[in-house]
C-alpha positions in Angstrom: 20.3 -12.0 -14.7 19.0 -8.4 -14.1 16.5 -8.3 -11.3 12.9 -7.2 -12.1 12.1 -3.7 -10.9 8.9 -2.5 -9.2 7.7 0.9 -8.2 5.4 1.0 -5.2 3.6 4.3 -4.7 2.6 4.9 -1.1 5.3 2.4 -0.2 6.0 3.9 3.2 2.4 3.3 4.3 0.9 0.4 6.2 0.1 -1.8 3.2 2.9 -0.4 1.0 5.7 -1.2 3.4 4.5 -4.8 3.7 4.5 -5.0 -0.1 8.0 -3.6 -0.3 9.2 -6.5 2.0 7.4 -9.1 -0.1 8.9 -7.9 -3.4 12.4 -7.7 -1.9 12.0 -11.2 -0.5 11.0 -12.4 -4.0 14.1 -11.0 -5.7 12.8 -7.6 -7.0 14.6 -4.3 -6.9 12.1 -2.0 -5.2 11.5 1.7 -5.6 9.4 3.0 -2.8 7.7 6.4 -3.5 5.9 8.3 -0.8 5.3 11.9 0.1 5.0 10.9 3.8 1.7 12.7 4.4 0.2 9.6 5.9 3.2 7.2 5.4 6.2 7.1 7.7 9.9 6.4 7.2 9.9 4.1 10.3 7.8 1.7 8.3 10.6 1.1 5.8 13.8 2.2 7.6 14.8 -1.4 8.2 14.9 -1.8 4.4 17.4 1.0 3.7 20.4 -1.3 4.3 19.2 -3.5 1.4 21.0 -2.5 -1.9 17.8 -3.4 -3.8 15.7 -0.9 -1.9 15.4 2.7 -3.0 13.3 5.5 -1.4 11.9 8.4 -3.4 10.3 11.3 -1.5 7.7 12.5 -4.0 4.1 13.3 -4.5 2.6 11.1 -7.2 0.2 13.8 -8.4 3.3 15.5 -9.8 5.2 14.3 -12.8 6.8 10.9 -12.0 10.3 10.2 -13.4 11.9 6.8 -12.7 15.1 6.2 -14.7 15.7 2.8 -16.2 13.4 -0.2 -16.7 10.3 -0.9 -14.8 8.5 -4.2 -14.8 5.7 -3.4 -12.4 3.9 -0.3 -11.0 1.9 -0.8 -7.8 -0.3 2.3 -7.1 -1.0 2.3 -3.4 -0.7 6.0 -2.7 -3.7 7.5 -1.0 -5.1 8.5 2.4 -7.0 5.4 3.5 -8.9 6.1 6.7 -11.9 8.3 7.3 -9.8 10.6 9.5 -7.3 11.1 6.7 -9.7 11.7 3.9 -12.0 14.0 5.9 -8.9 16.1 6.8 -7.4 15.8 3.4 -10.3 15.8 0.9 -8.7 17.6 -2.0 -5.4 15.6 -1.7 -7.5 12.3 -1.6 -9.3 13.3 -4.8 -6.1 14.3 -6.5 -4.1 11.2 -5.7 -7.0 9.0 -6.9 -7.3 11.0 -10.1 -4.1 12.8 -11.0 -1.9 10.3 -9.1 -3.5 7.3 -10.9 -3.1 9.1 -14.2 0.6 9.8 -13.6 1.2 6.2 -12.4 -0.6 4.7 -15.4 1.2 7.0 -17.8 4.5 5.8 -16.3 3.5 2.1 -16.6 2.5 2.8 -20.2 5.8 4.5 -21.1 7.8 1.7 -19.4 5.7 -1.2 -20.8 5.1 -2.3 -17.1 2.3 -4.2 -15.6 0.1 -2.0 -13.4 -1.8 -2.9 -10.3 -4.3 -0.4 -8.7 -5.1 -0.6 -5.0 -8.9 0.0 -5.0 -11.2 -0.6 -2.1 -14.4 -2.1 -0.8 -15.5 1.5 -0.4 -16.4 1.4 -4.1 -19.5 -0.5 -2.8 -20.5 2.4 -0.5 -23.2 1.6 2.0 -24.1 -1.6 0.1 -27.6 -2.8 -0.7 -26.2 -6.2 -1.7 -24.7 -8.5 0.8 -22.0 -10.0 0.7 -20.5 -7.8 -1.9 -19.5 -9.3 -5.3 -17.3 -7.7 -7.9 -20.3 -7.2 -10.3 -22.2 -5.1 -7.8 -21.9 -1.4 -8.8 -22.3 0.0 -5.3 -24.4 2.5 -3.3 -22.2 5.6 -3.0 -23.1 9.1 -2.0 -20.9 11.2 -4.3 -21.5 14.5 -2.4 -21.2 13.1 1.1 -18.1 13.6 3.3 -16.9 10.0 2.5 -17.5 10.5 -1.2 -14.0 12.0 -1.8 -12.4 8.6 -1.1 -15.1 6.5 -2.6 -15.3 8.4 -5.9 -11.6 8.9 -6.1 -11.2 5.1 -6.1 -14.1 4.5 -8.5 -12.6 7.1 -10.9 -9.2 5.4 -10.5 -10.8 2.1 -11.5 -12.4 3.7 -14.6 -9.0 5.3 -15.5 -7.2 2.0 -15.1 -9.7 0.2 -17.4 -9.5 3.1 -20.0 -5.7 2.7 -20.1 -6.1 -1.0 -20.5 -8.6 -0.8 -23.3 -7.2 2.3 -25.2 -3.4 2.0 -24.6 -3.2 -1.8 -24.0 -1.6 -1.4 -20.6 -1.5 -4.7 -18.7 -3.6 -3.8 -15.6 -4.9 -5.4 -12.4 -7.4 -4.0 -9.9 -7.6 -5.2 -6.3 -10.6 -4.2 -4.1 -9.2 -4.3 -0.6 -11.5 -4.9 2.4 -10.7 -4.0 6.0 -7.1 -5.0 6.7 -5.2 -4.9 9.9 -1.7 -5.7 11.3 1.6 -4.2 12.4 2.5 -0.7 11.2 -1.1 0.7 11.3 -0.9 4.2 12.6 -1.9 4.7 16.3 -4.1 7.6 15.3 -5.4 6.0 12.1 -9.0 6.4 13.3 -10.3 3.0 12.0 -11.8 0.5 14.4 -8.7 -1.6 15.2 -6.1 1.0 15.9 -8.7 3.1 17.8 -9.7 0.2 20.0 -6.1 -1.0 20.6 -4.8 2.4 21.5 -7.8 3.2 23.7 -7.5 -0.2 25.5 -3.8 0.2 26.1 -4.3 3.7 27.5 -7.2 2.5 29.7 -9.7 4.7 27.9 -13.2 3.8 26.9 -13.5 2.3 23.5 -15.4 4.5 21.0 -18.1 2.6 19.2 -20.2 4.5 16.6 -23.9 3.9 16.4 -25.1 0.9 18.4 -22.2 -1.3 17.2 -24.4 -3.6 15.1 -22.7 -2.5 11.8 -20.4 -5.3 10.5 -16.9 -5.5 9.1 -14.7 -8.4 7.9 -11.1 -8.1 9.1 -8.2 -9.5 7.0 -4.6 -9.8 8.4 -2.1 -8.0 6.3 0.0 -11.1 5.4 -3.0 -12.7 3.9 -3.9 -9.5 1.9 -0.3 -9.2 0.5 -0.4 -12.9 -0.6 -3.7 -12.2 -2.4 -2.4 -9.1 -4.1 0.8 -11.0 -5.1 -1.3 -13.8 -6.7 -3.6 -11.3 -8.5 -0.6 -9.4 -9.9 0.8 -12.7 -11.4 -2.6 -13.8 -12.7 -4.3 -13.0 -16.0 -7.3 -11.3 -14.4 -7.9 -7.7 -15.6 -11.3 -7.0 -13.9 -11.6 -5.9 -10.3 -11.1 -8.7 -7.7 -12.1 -8.7 -4.0 -9.4 -9.6 -1.5 -10.5 -9.7 2.1 -11.6 -12.0 4.8 -15.3 -13.1 4.6 -15.5 -13.8 8.3 -18.0 -11.1 9.3 -18.6 -9.7 12.8 -20.2 -6.7 14.4 -18.1 -3.8 15.6 -19.4 -4.5 19.2 -18.1 -8.1 18.9 -14.8 -6.8 17.6 -14.5 -4.4 20.5 -15.1 -7.3 22.9 -12.4 -9.3 21.2 -9.9 -6.4 21.7 -10.9 -6.0 25.4 -10.4 -9.7 26.0 -7.0 -9.7 24.2 -5.6 -6.7 26.0 -7.1 -7.5 29.4 -8.3 -3.9 29.6 -11.1 -2.8 31.9 -12.2 -0.2 29.5 -15.9 0.3 28.8 -17.8 1.1 25.6 -18.5 4.7 24.7 -21.3 4.9 22.1 -21.2 7.9 19.7 -23.5 8.9 16.8 -22.9 7.0 13.6 -21.1 9.1 11.0 -22.9 10.0 7.8 -22.8 7.2 5.1 -20.9 4.8 7.4 -21.5 1.4 5.8 -23.9 -0.8 7.8 -22.5 -4.0 6.5 -19.2 -5.1 4.9 -18.3 -8.6 3.8 -16.4 -9.7 0.7 -17.6 -12.4 -1.6 -14.2 -14.0 -2.4 -15.5 -16.7 -4.7 -13.6 -15.2 -7.6 -10.3 -15.1 -5.7 -10.8 -18.7 -4.6 -11.5 -19.8 -8.1 -9.0 -17.8 -10.1 -6.1 -17.3 -7.6 -6.5 -20.3 -5.3 -6.5 -17.7 -2.5 -8.2 -17.5 0.8 -7.2 -16.0 4.2 -5.2 -18.3 6.5 -4.4 -16.2 9.6 -7.1 -16.5 12.3 -8.4 -13.4 13.9 -7.0 -14.4 17.3 -3.5 -14.9 15.9 -3.7 -11.7 13.8 -4.9 -9.6 16.7 -2.2 -11.0 19.0 0.5 -10.1 16.5 -1.0 -6.6 16.0 -1.4 -6.1 19.8 2.4 -6.8 20.3 3.2 -4.1 17.7 0.9 -1.5 19.3 2.1 -2.3 22.8 5.7 -1.8 21.7 5.0 1.4 19.8 3.1 2.8 22.8 5.7 1.7 25.3 3.1 -0.2 27.3 4.6 -2.9 29.5 1.4 -4.4 30.8 -2.3 -3.7 30.8 -4.2 -3.3 34.0 -6.6 -6.2 34.5 
C-alpha cells in the first residue's frame, strides 16, 4: 500500500522536528518545509537518511507547490518566541496570514486534512483563569506582542473560513508553554534562558517579581496530544498543555536545583503585555481525546538539561 503523505511547515523547528519523527515512526512519508529563519537543519539532519523524509527549503508565504498526493498538512511555520517576533514582526504577521492562506489553499487543492498550530497567546493577558477554549481572550492588538497574538487569531479565523466555505477538514490546536530537546539556546523563553544562564554560571533573568505563572508541557506529551487531535473529529480549537501551574520564580529555583548552579536571580522590568497567568483548562482534551500529560516536570527538565549541556559543551556545573 502507498504510504500516507504529510507536509509539515516549520518542520525544522523545535516542535516541527519532533512531529517529523512521530509521523515517520507511524509510517508516513514526510515533507518537511522550512525557510530556516528560526528553524535549523541540525534538528532534522538525522532524518535525511530515511527514504521517506524530504526537506524543502521554502518560505510558506510564497506559492507552495508539492507534487503528488497529500493526506495531511500541518502548519507549524512561525517565529514562536518573544525575541523572534519582536525582531521579525512583519515576517510573523505574514506567516500567520499569507502562510496560513497558502497552506490552507494547498490542503484544499489536495483534499488533505489540515491542522493549524495555534497558541495560548490567543488568550493574551487573560482575565479568565484557567483558560478554556470558549474564552475569547484579552489581547492588545497594537502592542509589541500583538504581531504574534493577532497573526494566530487571524490564522484561526482563516482556518474556520476554509472549513465552512470550502469544506476543508480542519483542526486547530492551541499550544501552551512547551519545552524539551531542540529548543534554541537563544530562544529567549524562560526555560532556554534559565538553562543557558545556569550552565554558563550567569545570573538567571527573571522579569517582574517572578510571580507570573506558566504551565510547562514536555514536547513528547504535546506531540501525542496533537497526534490525537489530528485523528479526532474535533474541528473547533483545542487546548493542549500541562495544567500544572507554577510561578516563574519557582521554575527558576527548579532549574538551579537541577543544574547545581550557584547563579542568583537578576530581576528585570516586566515587558509590556506579558501574561500574568497562564494555565490551560484541558477538560476538552481529556474528554474528547483521552489525553493528558504524562511526563513529570523533573523528568522532562532532566532530559532537556542533558540536551542543553551537550549543545553547550558543558562537562559539569560548578556547585
